[in-house]
DRENDO-78796 format. One line per field, with one value per residue (C-alpha): residue number from 1; x, y, z; residue in one letter. Coordinates in steps of 0.1 Angstrom, whole numbers, plus 5000, padded with zeros to 4 digits. Each point is the difference from the previous one (the first is absolute). Last residue first. Example, Ala and Ser with C-alpha at 12.3 -4.5 7.8 and 13.67 -1.06 7.14 Angstrom:
BEGIN
lummi	(2	1)
px	(5137	4986)
py	(4989	4966)
pz	(5071	5007)
lumti	(s	a)
END
This chain:
BEGIN
lummi	(90	89	88	87	86	85	84	83	82	81	80	79	78	77	76	75	74	73	72	71	70	69	68	67	66	65	64	63	62	61	60	59	58	57	56	55	54	53	52	51	50	49	48	47	46	45	44	43	42	41	40	39	38	37	36	35	34	33	32	31	30	29	28	27	26	25	24	23	22	21	20	19	18	17	16	15	14	13	12	11	10	9	8	7	6	5	4	3	2	1)
px	(5168	4982	5009	5038	4992	4979	5040	5019	4982	4978	5010	4973	4996	4987	5004	5016	4998	5019	4979	4983	5007	4981	5006	4969	4998	4964	4991	5026	5003	5035	5019	5035	5021	5001	5013	4986	5007	4993	4991	5002	4976	5020	4991	4984	5027	5006	4979	5028	4985	5029	4991	4990	4961	5001	4964	4980	5024	4984	4961	4997	5011	4979	4973	4999	5009	4966	4980	5007	4989	4968	4995	5001	5029	5011	5031	4992	4966	5010	5025	4974	4977	5024	5017	4966	4986	5028	5002	5012	5003	4990)
py	(4973	5029	5027	4987	5007	5039	5009	4988	5026	4987	5005	5014	5006	5027	4982	5009	4981	4987	4982	4962	4981	4974	4967	4972	4970	4996	4999	5009	5033	5011	5031	5011	5021	5042	5015	5006	5034	5001	5036	5004	4998	4995	4983	5005	5002	5036	5004	5008	5014	4994	5017	5001	4995	5033	5016	4963	4999	5028	4993	4973	5017	5029	4976	4982	5033	5013	4962	5011	5031	4989	4974	5021	4999	4978	4988	4964	5004	5021	4980	4967	5012	5012	4972	4983	5020	5000	4964	4970	4962	4969)
pz	(5082	4997	5028	4987	4967	5010	5017	4970	4973	4978	4965	4982	4956	4980	4964	4967	4971	4967	4977	5002	4970	4983	4997	4992	5027	4989	5035	5017	4981	5002	5011	4984	5026	4996	5032	5034	5017	5038	5015	5033	5035	5030	5036	5031	5019	4990	4968	4971	4968	4967	4968	4971	5021	5012	4987	5003	5039	5013	4986	5013	5037	4989	4997	5029	5023	4980	5008	5038	5000	4981	5027	5029	5023	5031	4986	5003	4992	4969	4993	5002	4979	4971	4995	5000	4977	4975	4998	5024	4985	5010)
lumti	(x	x	x	x	x	x	x	x	x	x	x	x	x	x	x	x	x	x	x	x	x	x	x	x	x	x	x	x	x	x	x	x	x	x	x	x	x	x	x	x	x	x	x	x	x	x	x	x	x	x	x	x	x	x	x	x	x	x	x	x	x	x	x	x	x	x	x	x	x	x	x	x	x	x	x	x	x	x	x	x	x	x	x	x	x	x	x	x	x	x)
END
């Protein structure tokens, strides 16, 4: 089971004792900041780092027909979990 924006907003508002509208604005501002600064590493201490990952072009294959096709190079937003969070999860 995953969590959506509504769940995150609800959790932020209850933990920070602020309105849902305020917590929604905080979440939107954070997501906007990440989008605007996607070319830079964004490190959040004791949580993790957002960074841009470049995947090279490669050959893919349709498993059903075995037909090969070219998958173009792409840039993807990636997240590396901090050691602190890793230790909490394990």
